[in-house]
N, C-alpha and C positions, 0 to 999 in steps of 0.2 A: 450813401451810395455815390460812388465816383462815376460820373458820366463823361469825363474827359476822353476825347477820341472816339466816342460812340457815334457810329453812323448807321442808322437803320437803312435797310434796303426797301425800296419801293419798286414794285414790278408793274409793268404795263403788259396786258395780255389781250389776245384776240382769239376768239373761236373761229375756226376756218371752215368754209364750205369745202366739199371734196375737191373742186377744181382749184381752190386757193391752196389746199394742202399739196396738191401736185405741183403747183407753181413754186411753193416754198421748197419742196423736195428737189426740184430742178434748179434751185438757186435763183429763181426769178421773182421771188416775193420777199420783201423785207419790211421790218418795222422802221419807220422814220420819225425823227423828232424835228419839229419846226423851229428854226433858229430865230432869235429875236430880231436880227437884222434882215430877215428874209432868207429864203432857201430852206433846204432840208438836209439833215445828216442822218446816216444810218445808225440805228441802235441795234447792236448785235443781238440776234434772237436765237431761241432754242425751244424745243418741245418741252412742256412742263407737266403734262397730264399722264405721261407714260403710254399713251396710245400710239401704236406704230402708224406711220403715215399710210394712207390708202386702205385703212381698215375701219372706215367710218361706219360700217354697217354692224360692227360687233356691239353686243349689249354688255353693259356693266352689271355688277351684282344686283342693282336695283331694277334691272330691266330697261334702263334708259339707253338710248343710242349713244355710243361713244363718239366724241368729236375731237378732232385734233386742235390743240391749243398751243399757240406760240407766245413767247413772252420775251421781254428784255428788262434789264435793270434800268429804271429811269434815273439818270444822273442829274437831271435838272427838271424843274417844273415846266409845264407848257403843253403844247398840243402834240399828240402822237397819232400816227396813222399807219396803215399798211399800203404798200404800193410796189411799183417796180420802176426801174430805170431802163428796162429792156422793152423797147417798143414792139418787138416781135413776140414777146412772151404770151400775150393774151391769146393770140390765135393758136398757140402751141398747146394750151392747157384746157381750153373750153371744151365741153362735151360735144 
């Protein structure tokens, strides 16, 4: 088995509360990666579970409530988190 050039993908994902899903849809919520020297960088994110945003009350085939899940490809190990760089975003999306 030749594994030269093989690079597996590792994903980081977060299940979102409805207000977080609204913030992500508005562009005000992102996944961040903590840099080793301090500070944070954006890890480009996308919806991975196929649930449309703002439809968190729909049930799946098993009768469970569907949740919005966003993810990014982790290009390096370390700490990942969700947050915003927009100070006004929180008041715009809270119920």
